[in-house]
Legacy VTK file of the C-alpha trace (Angstrom):
# vtk DataFile Version 3.0
C-alpha trace
ASCII
DATASET POLYDATA
POINTS 353 float
1.117 32.482 17.519
3.081 30.312 19.707
5.202 27.400 18.274
3.208 24.754 20.000
0.007 26.155 18.538
1.646 26.197 15.041
2.767 22.672 15.428
-0.672 21.543 16.453
-2.228 23.352 13.401
0.525 21.774 11.169
-0.533 18.349 12.493
-4.167 18.789 11.700
-3.246 20.118 8.342
-1.063 17.026 7.741
-4.112 14.738 8.857
-6.395 16.457 6.471
-3.998 16.411 3.479
-2.962 12.820 3.886
-6.654 11.882 4.261
-7.643 13.705 1.138
-4.723 12.308 -0.578
-5.665 8.700 0.052
-9.294 9.403 -0.701
-8.555 11.001 -4.032
-6.102 8.211 -5.151
-9.319 6.026 -5.408
-11.019 8.008 -8.427
-7.551 8.538 -10.059
-6.719 4.759 -9.851
-10.250 3.885 -11.092
-9.925 6.001 -14.258
-6.386 4.847 -14.743
-7.423 1.290 -14.276
-10.034 1.572 -16.959
-7.701 3.345 -19.395
-4.671 1.080 -18.941
-6.835 -1.991 -19.134
-8.324 -0.577 -22.420
-4.664 0.225 -23.681
-3.564 -3.348 -22.870
-6.602 -4.962 -24.682
-6.598 -2.643 -27.574
-9.896 -0.957 -26.656
-10.962 2.722 -26.415
-11.972 2.860 -22.684
-14.286 5.336 -21.259
-14.868 8.380 -23.257
-18.494 9.357 -22.830
-18.793 10.713 -19.238
-17.095 14.249 -19.183
-13.943 15.253 -21.384
-12.036 12.146 -22.224
-14.161 10.051 -19.917
-12.422 11.748 -16.945
-15.782 12.001 -14.959
-16.425 8.174 -15.045
-15.348 7.701 -11.505
-17.897 10.350 -10.504
-20.461 8.315 -12.461
-19.313 5.159 -10.450
-19.914 6.870 -7.248
-23.285 8.028 -8.205
-24.153 4.442 -9.317
-22.773 3.060 -5.899
-24.952 5.594 -3.871
-27.964 4.987 -5.842
-27.970 1.157 -5.672
-30.292 -0.598 -3.100
-28.391 -1.249 0.155
-29.326 -4.825 0.464
-28.684 -7.097 3.516
-29.302 -10.803 3.239
-31.961 -12.286 5.431
-29.748 -14.788 7.074
-26.879 -12.447 7.482
-25.214 -11.293 10.945
-26.534 -7.810 10.651
-23.964 -6.207 13.052
-20.869 -8.035 11.501
-22.235 -7.620 8.047
-22.184 -3.794 8.508
-18.903 -3.772 10.612
-16.902 -5.696 7.967
-16.460 -2.990 5.391
-15.250 -0.478 7.983
-12.727 -2.970 9.364
-11.505 -3.398 5.930
-11.007 0.231 4.914
-9.857 1.848 8.279
-6.460 -0.036 8.608
-5.041 1.253 5.310
-5.841 4.768 6.266
-4.083 4.257 9.666
-1.163 2.985 7.826
-0.991 6.051 5.760
-0.617 8.063 9.145
2.664 6.250 9.664
4.151 6.837 6.180
6.644 9.716 5.887
5.790 11.480 2.464
8.396 14.194 2.563
11.448 15.723 4.555
10.455 17.983 7.384
9.027 21.450 7.043
10.008 24.649 8.767
6.975 25.996 10.647
7.821 29.075 12.557
11.315 27.883 13.343
10.239 24.346 14.387
10.877 21.316 12.288
7.404 19.452 11.343
8.069 16.047 9.965
6.199 15.098 6.810
4.422 12.173 8.710
1.641 12.405 11.115
2.977 9.844 13.522
6.783 9.500 13.577
7.192 6.475 15.762
10.349 4.844 16.613
8.760 1.589 15.906
6.901 2.820 12.839
7.681 -0.491 10.776
6.124 -2.702 13.347
3.002 -0.568 13.580
2.743 -0.690 9.676
2.909 -4.451 9.768
0.513 -4.823 12.612
-2.198 -2.551 10.975
-1.871 -3.912 7.567
-2.535 -7.377 8.899
-5.866 -6.226 10.421
-7.517 -5.930 6.953
-8.003 -9.738 6.731
-10.404 -9.545 9.652
-12.793 -7.443 7.843
-12.754 -9.738 4.804
-12.978 -12.853 6.803
-15.922 -11.450 8.934
-17.580 -10.065 5.853
-17.442 -13.372 4.179
-18.771 -15.247 7.138
-21.421 -12.692 8.027
-22.946 -12.820 4.463
-24.330 -16.282 4.944
-23.193 -17.139 1.481
-21.082 -20.130 0.542
-19.226 -18.024 -2.027
-18.527 -15.259 0.405
-17.439 -17.798 2.979
-14.973 -19.573 0.414
-13.581 -16.158 -0.438
-13.000 -15.312 3.256
-11.302 -18.547 3.976
-9.007 -18.115 0.794
-8.216 -14.459 1.865
-7.349 -15.663 5.509
-5.089 -18.416 4.142
-3.511 -16.266 1.585
-2.763 -13.348 3.748
-1.320 -15.408 6.530
0.983 -17.289 4.110
2.354 -14.231 2.362
2.625 -12.087 5.528
5.404 -14.419 6.662
7.469 -13.810 3.636
6.613 -10.154 3.582
7.732 -9.743 7.249
10.992 -11.731 6.768
11.982 -9.482 3.817
11.235 -6.388 5.756
13.601 -7.911 8.549
16.396 -7.893 6.173
16.128 -4.367 5.459
15.841 -3.570 9.315
19.191 -5.582 9.605
20.809 -3.396 7.108
19.361 -0.015 8.419
19.561 -0.904 12.080
16.321 0.955 12.928
12.560 0.449 12.908
11.883 4.184 12.232
10.762 4.740 8.605
12.102 8.217 8.298
15.492 6.848 9.586
15.300 4.094 7.027
14.946 6.685 4.188
17.716 8.745 5.447
19.969 5.762 5.867
19.743 5.037 2.221
21.404 8.347 1.449
24.696 6.958 2.929
26.862 4.575 1.076
29.636 2.522 2.782
29.266 4.801 5.866
29.821 8.077 3.980
27.048 10.566 3.898
26.062 11.513 0.572
24.493 15.018 0.416
23.182 14.429 -3.084
21.215 11.434 -2.154
23.477 8.591 -3.784
21.241 6.068 -5.393
24.046 3.505 -4.766
22.893 3.415 -0.936
19.182 2.278 -1.869
18.362 -0.955 -0.333
17.244 -2.245 -3.691
20.872 -2.687 -4.573
21.905 -4.287 -1.087
18.698 -6.240 -0.727
17.530 -7.192 -4.292
16.047 -10.570 -3.051
14.151 -8.809 -0.380
12.793 -6.297 -2.726
11.441 -9.011 -5.112
9.983 -10.980 -2.330
8.326 -7.881 -0.811
7.008 -6.825 -4.299
5.276 -10.243 -4.897
3.978 -10.543 -1.322
2.470 -7.002 -1.651
0.318 -8.001 -4.619
-0.959 -11.077 -2.505
-1.544 -8.898 0.546
-3.704 -6.449 -1.509
-5.602 -9.468 -3.195
-4.632 -8.074 -6.621
-4.172 -10.214 -9.769
-2.689 -12.654 -10.130
-3.438 -13.355 -6.469
-7.107 -12.285 -6.402
-8.223 -15.840 -5.354
-10.565 -14.364 -2.581
-12.624 -12.476 -5.237
-12.150 -15.013 -8.234
-15.304 -13.837 -10.230
-15.209 -16.841 -12.509
-15.289 -19.338 -9.477
-16.947 -17.392 -6.487
-19.052 -14.823 -8.390
-17.418 -12.055 -6.165
-15.900 -13.825 -3.267
-16.038 -12.235 0.087
-18.175 -9.170 -1.211
-20.725 -11.052 -3.372
-23.475 -10.057 -1.201
-22.422 -6.389 -0.678
-23.872 -3.457 -2.526
-23.951 0.316 -2.512
-21.962 2.107 -0.013
-20.661 -0.899 1.893
-19.218 -2.340 -1.338
-17.611 1.013 -2.286
-15.772 0.743 1.155
-14.226 -2.679 0.086
-13.420 -1.095 -3.188
-11.616 1.925 -1.341
-9.885 -0.236 1.116
-8.241 -2.096 -1.798
-6.912 0.920 -3.621
-5.674 2.682 -0.336
-3.883 -0.571 0.494
-2.314 -0.414 -2.924
-1.124 3.067 -2.096
0.225 2.013 1.238
2.084 -0.950 -0.091
3.576 1.326 -2.855
4.698 3.883 -0.272
6.505 1.147 1.570
8.235 -0.254 -1.407
9.616 3.346 -1.965
10.483 3.749 1.570
12.264 0.450 2.181
14.026 0.005 -1.067
14.135 3.175 -3.246
15.298 5.799 -0.932
12.214 7.546 -0.289
12.342 11.223 -1.423
16.119 11.035 -2.086
17.213 11.434 -5.642
20.903 12.030 -6.892
21.688 15.638 -7.182
18.611 17.138 -5.616
20.236 18.095 -2.189
23.032 19.845 -4.058
20.693 22.412 -5.512
20.749 24.280 -2.190
17.068 24.787 -1.877
15.337 26.243 1.123
14.079 23.627 3.786
10.337 24.106 2.769
11.056 24.078 -1.116
13.135 20.879 -0.541
10.282 19.291 1.331
7.954 20.120 -1.505
10.391 18.740 -4.006
10.869 15.603 -1.951
7.263 15.119 -1.801
6.962 15.318 -5.561
9.813 12.824 -5.990
8.262 10.435 -3.509
4.879 10.537 -5.215
6.479 9.935 -8.730
8.169 6.821 -7.289
4.890 5.654 -5.699
2.982 6.423 -9.035
5.333 3.972 -10.890
4.443 1.009 -8.601
0.741 1.973 -8.662
1.013 1.788 -12.485
2.717 -1.563 -12.090
-0.069 -2.950 -9.991
-2.593 -2.114 -12.768
-0.249 -3.371 -15.530
0.365 -6.744 -13.809
-3.434 -7.163 -13.304
-4.103 -6.928 -17.060
-1.038 -9.012 -18.014
-0.910 -12.131 -15.869
-3.623 -14.770 -15.417
-4.835 -15.736 -12.033
-3.053 -18.538 -10.124
-4.859 -21.684 -9.179
-5.208 -22.097 -5.500
-2.669 -24.843 -4.992
-0.135 -22.763 -6.915
-0.913 -19.629 -4.809
-0.040 -21.724 -1.454
3.064 -23.279 -3.190
4.552 -20.079 -4.143
3.953 -18.633 -0.651
5.121 -21.465 1.437
7.628 -23.368 -0.777
9.039 -20.459 -2.968
8.869 -17.054 -1.238
9.250 -17.916 2.435
12.496 -20.251 1.880
13.983 -17.438 -0.285
13.216 -14.866 2.378
14.675 -17.045 5.097
17.828 -17.813 3.257
18.247 -14.025 2.469
17.825 -12.990 6.149
20.381 -15.671 7.179
22.967 -14.291 4.639
22.162 -10.619 5.647
22.704 -11.534 9.262
25.966 -12.995 8.554
27.194 -10.133 6.334
25.993 -7.511 8.917
27.645 -9.369 11.693
30.976 -9.636 10.055
30.973 -6.461 8.237
LINES 1 354
353 0 1 2 3 4 5 6 7 8 9 10 11 12 13 14 15 16 17 18 19 20 21 22 23 24 25 26 27 28 29 30 31 32 33 34 35 36 37 38 39 40 41 42 43 44 45 46 47 48 49 50 51 52 53 54 55 56 57 58 59 60 61 62 63 64 65 66 67 68 69 70 71 72 73 74 75 76 77 78 79 80 81 82 83 84 85 86 87 88 89 90 91 92 93 94 95 96 97 98 99 100 101 102 103 104 105 106 107 108 109 110 111 112 113 114 115 116 117 118 119 120 121 122 123 124 125 126 127 128 129 130 131 132 133 134 135 136 137 138 139 140 141 142 143 144 145 146 147 148 149 150 151 152 153 154 155 156 157 158 159 160 161 162 163 164 165 166 167 168 169 170 171 172 173 174 175 176 177 178 179 180 181 182 183 184 185 186 187 188 189 190 191 192 193 194 195 196 197 198 199 200 201 202 203 204 205 206 207 208 209 210 211 212 213 214 215 216 217 218 219 220 221 222 223 224 225 226 227 228 229 230 231 232 233 234 235 236 237 238 239 240 241 242 243 244 245 246 247 248 249 250 251 252 253 254 255 256 257 258 259 260 261 262 263 264 265 266 267 268 269 270 271 272 273 274 275 276 277 278 279 280 281 282 283 284 285 286 287 288 289 290 291 292 293 294 295 296 297 298 299 300 301 302 303 304 305 306 307 308 309 310 311 312 313 314 315 316 317 318 319 320 321 322 323 324 325 326 327 328 329 330 331 332 333 334 335 336 337 338 339 340 341 342 343 344 345 346 347 348 349 350 351 352
């Protein structure tokens, strides 16, 4: 088998693996969401379907597929059907740009642990992640429901407001790293004061050089994924269900899937930008083979991502929802000014260092 054919097969395998990983995160997050919420509220949680209630996501899937696929009479049929797809596709495209592990050795050729290793990867990630708002806005408008429309308007205003702070916080990391390539940003964090640290020195992680950017990005990521305490577009107590009030069956499950895959993408970005990706002190000194090191790096990366996914759930069941005026105030008067001051200070430090 020629190296080119092996590289093509490896790329196809990566596409399948990352797609299956993103899809299977959804049922895992569903059972964790139910279990952690029960733990926080001193309840038992699901314990009827399967051993320890582990088949509850499967029961939810059967329920979704068995429901009536209802379309409101006054809805715009084409856009009503298109909105769930526009919501779920961008998070999957973002995952194609996320480097999950160091490169593998396939027949003497390095195969990176990412589907698309682009030199402008961070720009593409920000561009694709911003497309989700179109699906939500279109779905809310096409439903011909006042509750859905209000949810769509809230979502548009919220995501535009917090994308600014999120983007400026990323600029600070780019200033420090000097690159838009996500793999290079990870490798840059294994260096400390210009000295290459073969053991993946944690002192070079951007969370220490950019703690303000980390906090701004973390808060903005919750708003971008419409998670509590920033779930104003859904707001069940006010808007019934917000932008997906009129959706049911498979189309509703696509909104559901888009939210969880978006959480996965944001968690991956936090790990890449601020926590050194797959680097961990002492791992590289074990002198592992390239493929073994890639597998170990993947496990380290997913462990870090798992922590932030847990944090998404924990925050949801800990903090109450903000009022809409508080939501806008935090985005425009708190996060954005802090992010702008941080990028100015970072620029001066980088220019004079």
